[in-house]
C-alpha atoms as one frame of an Amber mdcrd trajectory, in Angstrom:
protein
  18.749   9.203-148.296  20.291   6.008-149.403  20.651   6.432-153.090  20.505
   3.105-154.809  20.782   0.492-152.101  18.362   1.503-149.347  18.646   0.495
-145.698  16.718  -2.227-143.967  14.485  -1.160-141.094  12.567  -3.652-138.986
   9.792  -3.855-141.603  10.879  -2.324-144.914  13.662  -0.789-146.947  14.270
   2.865-146.133  14.851   4.830-149.317  15.671   8.186-147.717  17.930   8.445
-144.685  17.828  11.937-143.142  21.607  12.109-142.623  22.328  11.083-146.206
  19.681  13.497-147.474  21.252  16.315-145.429  24.702  15.470-146.750  23.469
  15.483-150.361  21.620  18.769-149.929  24.663  20.338-148.269  26.801  19.438
-151.282  24.171  20.691-153.730  23.570  23.972-151.890  27.242  24.756-151.420
  28.047  24.267-155.101  30.089  21.078-154.882  31.647  20.240-158.267  29.484
  17.095-158.342  26.289  18.969-157.396  24.555  18.260-160.709  25.208  14.519
-160.408  24.125  14.485-156.769  20.928  16.347-157.653  20.211  13.970-160.530
  20.605  10.932-158.239  18.418  12.576-155.601  15.669  13.351-158.101  15.883
   9.841-159.520  15.479   8.435-155.998  12.307  10.488-155.601  11.060   9.226
-158.979  11.746   5.604-158.017  10.027   6.053-154.656   6.937   7.545-156.263
   6.804   4.784-158.866   7.068   2.088-156.181   3.571   2.668-154.866   1.854
   4.098-151.833   4.570   3.384-149.262   7.182   4.914-151.581   4.975   7.941
-152.169   4.585   8.415-148.422   8.322   8.074-147.878   9.034  10.548-150.695
   6.582  13.010-149.112   8.319  12.685-145.745  11.734  13.076-147.387  10.577
  16.199-149.218   9.381  17.684-145.923  12.756  16.863-144.359  14.521  18.404
-147.372  12.625  21.666-146.841  13.667  21.708-143.172  17.287  20.920-144.046
  17.358  23.534-146.829  16.044  26.166-144.408  19.354  25.969-142.556  20.994
  27.442-145.681  18.434  30.206-146.209  18.627  33.929-145.553  15.580  33.515
-143.307  17.601  31.183-141.066  20.543  33.600-140.960  18.156  36.393-139.924
  16.429  34.177-137.363  19.761  33.340-135.740  20.676  37.038-135.582  17.303
  37.828-134.011  17.725  35.004-131.515  21.190  36.259-130.538  19.789  39.744
-129.945  17.096  38.148-127.784  19.612  36.169-125.728  21.652  39.336-125.243
  18.531  41.141-123.991  18.668  43.703-126.788  15.072  43.361-128.032  11.776
  44.858-126.993   9.342  42.295-125.606   7.116  42.499-128.697  10.155  41.760
-130.918  11.111  38.515-129.179  11.496  35.753-131.805   8.824  33.441-130.412
   6.268  36.259-130.272   7.055  37.373-133.831   6.880  33.848-135.220   3.703
  32.905-133.362   2.014  36.127-134.489   2.927  35.443-138.126   1.696  31.850
-137.872  -1.509  33.033-136.212  -2.180  35.530-138.996  -1.528  32.891-141.650
  -3.672  30.177-140.101  -6.478  32.623-139.337  -6.816  33.289-143.039  -5.387
  36.741-142.991
């Protein structure tokens, strides 16, 4: 996320760079002393993108999706998933408790409407 200046791609200015977005979110989520200022700049970048029209709205939507993915790495769900994966690699799980099976079953239940 390039706050302020933006980067030039082959066709347009990129408002949100994934590496910059990840760096900003890392600082916010870890309680950096400047977290409030970083968050304010990030939110203002989203506001500016949305106000810039359809391409900005689409870029903001993509950046928000990336922000969710990046934030997941700091979640308790991620910590638990890593622990489960390690148990799987070590061969300490029953077949039905393998991470991929558990995740796919949960996704299947959710997408099936139930």
